[in-house]
N, C-alpha and C positions, 0 to 999 in steps of 0.2 A: 539645445542648441537654438541659438537666436537666429531662425530663419524662419520664413513665411513660405508654405508652398501652396500654389493656386493649381487645381486640377481641373482643366477644362474637359466638361462631360455634357455638354449642350447639344452636340450635333445629333442628326437624326441616322446618319449611317446607312444611306439609301442603297450601297453597294451590298450591304448584308442580306438584301431582299426579304426583309421581315418585318412585321408590324411592331415588333419589340424594339426598344431602345438599344443602339449597339451595346452600350456599356452594360446592359443588363444582361447580355449574352454570357453563359457559364462557361467555365474552364474549371475542371476537377469539382465541380458542385459549388462554386462560387462565383458571383457574378464579376466579370473582369475587372470592373471598376474598384472592387473590394480589393484586389490584389495593388492596384496603385495607392489606394488609402493605407492600405496596411503598411507598405514599404515608407509611406511618409509619416505616419503616426510613430514610427521607430525612430524617427529624426527630431521629429518638432511637435509641439502643442497647438502650433495654429496652422490648420489645414482648411483650406477654402476650396468647395467645390462649386464650379460655374455649371449651372443646369438651366435648362430651357426646353427641349422636346421630352414629353411625358416627364416633366419634372417631378410630379406628386408620385409616380411609380419609382423614380430613380432616389428621392428623397427617403421614402418608407423603406425601400431595400437597404440602403445604406444606415439608415438609423437602426435597423434590426441587427447590424453588426457592430456599430461604434458610437460611441457618446461624444458630445462636444465638437461636433463639427459645425462649420459655418457654411451655409448654403447661400450662394448669389444667384438670382434669377436674370439671365441675360434677356436683354430688349432685343431678341434676335430679328425680329420684324424691322425694326429701324436702324439697329446696328449690328448686323451679321458679322462673321468672320471671328477670327481669333483676336483681334484688335479691339472689337466690340465686346467680347467676352471679358475682356481684363476693364471695362470702363466703370464698372460698378465695384469693384473689387477694392477693399482697404486693408491691406496687409498690417500685421501687428509690428514686423521687424523691417529692419533697412535691407537686409538680403531676402530677394524673392525669387523663388524657383517657379518656373512655369512647366507642368507637366501635360501631359495628355490621358485622358481617361480610359484610351483603347490601347494602353501600353501596359499590360497587366505582367509583363517578364521583367520590369526594371526593378533593382534592388536597392537597398539601404546604402550598400556601399559604393554603388554608382552614382546615387544622389550626393554623396558627401564629396565626391570629385569637384563638384562645381563650387562647392564653398570654399575650398583650399585655394582657388585662384581669386585673387583681390581686384582683379579687372573689373571696369564698369557693367560689361557684358561678358558672360561667359555662354558660348553658343556650342552645342553639340552638332558635330559633324561625324559621318561615316564614310570610310573609304570603301567604296564598291568596285568589284571587278567590272561589273556592267552598269554603270550610272544610267543608262538610256532611261528617259522617261523622268528623271528627277532633276531640280533646280541645282545648279552648281554653285558651290562654295568657293569663292575666290579668295586665295590666302597669301598674303607676303608676309614676310619676316615676325612669323608668328601672330599676324594680327588679321582679322577678318575684313576685307576690303568691300565686298558687297556680295548679293546674292544674285545670281541671273538664271532666270527660267529658260529651261531647254530651246523653247520655241524662239528666244530672244539670243541665244548665245552663238557666238562664233565657232568655227570649226576647232579653233585653239581651245576656246572656253569648253566646246563639248568634250575635249580631250581629257579634262581635268576629272578625276574621279571621286573628288570629296563632295558629298551631298548633305543638305539638312536634315539631321535627325529630328528636328521639331521640338527640342527641349531648350529652356534657355535659364540662364540666372541673371537677374538685374538687380543694380542697386535701386532702392525705392524711388530716389531722386529722378533717376532716369525715367521711369514708368512715369512719375507727376509730370516731367517735362514733357514728354514726347506724346502718351496717349492721347491728350486733347488734339494734338497736332495732326493726328492719323487722318486720312482722307479715304473715301471709297470711290475716288474717281479712277476706276479700272474696269475691265470688261464683266468682272462678276459682281460688281457693285458692293463690294464688301471692305471691311477695315481689317487688315494685316499686321500682326506684329512683326512680321518680317521688315516692313517699311521703315520700323525703329532703327534698323541695322544701318540702313543708308544716313538716315538723319544724323545718328550719332556719329558715324564716321565723318560727315560733313563738318560735325563741330569738334572733331578730334578726340573723340571719347575713345579709351582703350576697349576694343572688342575681342577676345581671345577665344581660338577654337578649342574645343576639348574633343579629342577623337576617341569615340566610344564604340562599344561592342554592337553590331547590329542585331545579335541574338536577344540582347536587353531591351533595346530600342525599337524593337518591331512592333509596328501599329498593326492591329487587327482591323481590316476594313471589309473581309470577306468571309464567307463560311469556311472557304480554303485556309485562309490565315487562322481561323478559330481553331481548327484542326490541328494545324502546325503549333500554334501555342500551347494548346494543351498537351500535346507530345513532350513539349520541351518541360512544361509545368510539372508533368506527371513523372518524367524522369528526374527532377530536382527532389520531387516527393519521396519517391522510392529510395533515392540515394541517401536522403536525409535519414530515414528510418532504418536502412541498412548500416548506415555509421552508427546509429543508435543502438545497434545489436539485434534488430528484426531480421529472421531468416527469411527471403523471398526467393522461392524456387523458380526459376525462369521469370525473373522480375518483370521482363517485357511484357508479359502476358497477363500481368496483375493490375488492377485499376484500382487506385486508392484516391479518395477525395480530401480536400484541405481539412475537412474537421475530423478525419480520423485520427484516433490517438491509441499508442500503443503503450503496455507497461511490462514489465518482466520479459521473461523468455517467450518470444512468439515464433510460431512457424506458420508462414502462408503458401500454400502450394498455388501451382500454377492455374490459371483462369479464373482465380477468386475476384470478386467485385465488392469492393468494401465502401458504404456510401454515408453521406450525411455525417451526423456528429456520433459515430460508432466508437466505442471503447474495446479494446482487445486487450486483455490482460493475462500471461501466463497461459496461454491457448493454442490450439493447433487447429487451424480453419484449412479444411482438405479441397481438392481440386474442384474448381467449378462451382463453388458455393456463393450465395449472393447475401451480404448482409447490409441492412439499411437501419441506420439511426437505433442502433441497439448495444448493449452491453453484455459481453461474453468474459467470462472469468474462470480460468482454472477448469477449462471443458475444452472438448474436441466438437467440431461442427462439420459434417459432409462425410464423404464428397457429395456434391449436387444436392446442398440442402438451401433452404431460403428462411432468412430471419427478416422478416418484416417489421416496420417501424415499431418501436417501444416494447422489444422483447428483452427480457434479462435473463441470462442464463448463468448459472453459478455452479461449479462442481458437475456439471451434465455431460452426457453424451448425446449428440442429435445425429443420426446417420442420414443414409441416402434418402433422397426425395421426401424427407420431411420439412413441412412447412410451418413455423411457429409466427404467430402475430399477435402483438400487444399482450404477451403472456411472461409470466415470470416462472421460472423451472429452477429448483434448487435440489440438486443431488438426484437427477431424474435421468433415466436411460429411454430413448425412444429411437431404436433402431432403423426404421425404413418405413416409409409408405405411409405417413400419418400426417394430419393437420390438426394443429393446436392453436384456437384462436380465443382471446379473451379469457385466459385461463391461468389459475395460480396451483401449481403441482408441488408437492412437498418431496422430503428427501426419500430415497429408498423404493420410490414408485417406478414401475416398468411399465412402459406403454407399447402394447404391440401393436404388429403392423397391421395396417388398414384402420386405425382407431382415429376418429374425426369427433371434434367438438361441433356439435349443431348449435351454433352461436348465434344465429340470424333467423328471424322468423319472416324476414321480407319488410318488417318496419322498423324494428327495435334490435339491437344486440345485447345478448345475455351472458352472464359470466359462468364458468366453470371452475369449481374449487375442489381439489382432490387433496387427501391428507397424505400421511406417511404411510410407506411400505403397502402401497396399494397394487395389486397385481392387475392390470387390463389387458384381457385376453384380446386376440386378432380380430379385426371386423367388428369393433366395437362404435357404436354411435351415442353419444353423451348429449342428450337433448337440454340444453342450457334454459332456465337456470337450474343448475344441478348443482349439490354439494355432497361429497363422498367422504366419510369420516376416515380414519386411520385403519390399516390392517383389515382391508377389503379385497376380496377376490372378485373379478368380474368376467364371466365366463366368456370365451369366443363367440362372436356372433350374436352378442347381447344388444338392444337396445334399452338405453337406461334414461328412462323419461323424466321429465323435471321433477324436481323435489330433493328432499335431504335423506340420506341413508347412513344408518348407524353403523358403528365398528364392529368389526369381527363377524361378517356374515358374507355368504356368497351372493351375488346378484346373477341371476340366471334368466334369460327370455329366449326360449327356442321354440320352434314350431316343431311337433312330433314328427318322425319320419314315415311316411307312407310307402308301401311296396304294394305296386300292381303287377300282378303274375302276366307272363305274356304280352307286356306292353311292347317290349323291343319288336317281336316278331310283327305283331299288329300294326304297328305305326309303319316299318320300313318294308313289311310284305315280304320278310325273308327270315330265316333261321340264324342262326350262329353261324 
């Protein structure tokens, strides 16, 4: 589409009460600016992001997700405000849409509405039941006449419920004409895009209102707004995956981030948390399990299991209170109460309860490699680096020290039992 989209992401967001730039606060595992850019990129190849506050961090975060973005740095000290943000922008196309980086809920279909109207300016407006605190948009004969700030509005104007949603579509020639004419002669000393509306109206340009849904044009200005936006985005993600065939049991209790993908027939039970770039394929994730940046194929996990980043499970059963970290398990059973970190475990192997890989010596982390058809008894400690060949049995309570162990052996390390006659009576001072 021959449309340039400018996303304003230069503000500090002081109401967030955070040292982090507002647009970098996350919703469902992605920065809120990510969602605005994602929607824009589905429409056009000319996306311009205006930055200023913490610009290096903002640019780095977005370049981690997208290629071929154009970044423009606003001179916020000398030209603050939304109008100042547009002063260094050079759109490629005649139609220019101006979005805000703190509107993560906007969708491509909403963006397309602006382009369907041939007016010189298309201005988004929202009808509110309670418009108190917002500037009113005065509309007559389906044309915007002016914007009146509440403090300047008459009682009649205050009764108007249409407010400015902050998104505009301009013809490029409109911006070329009026941006140089903006003034900061106001109480805030800032340059405002809204001033273009009055100048364009005086020159008899067409300014059409576009009525939009509040939910999509909701700006995030506080931690409360952030939480509300995340709930809406989370509901969208859940609905998308349920429509694709994923079974979500008590979906409102399940947390799914933007990077999570599903394949085939998957069942996700209540209370599950799926984070990062996780892939679930033909698997069953049981209640209250947590999976982070991992791959699970043809497996079942949980309940109450934890897959930490870079874990890969295939044809594997992971039971309750099993933690896996940066390990590859293929055809493995680990029923309960185990920690498997920095490990590669092959098919047919059974991991007994209480087994841990001792992968960290306080300075470095080491690998544990376990072959096929290995039976690991309960309460086993595997002191890495350790390599165990196929067809090995490890007795319960064994500490397997670092080294390589050959096939077809029993590994056993136990302290012999001692019996001390009369100890109970002596210790407690009484008999049975």
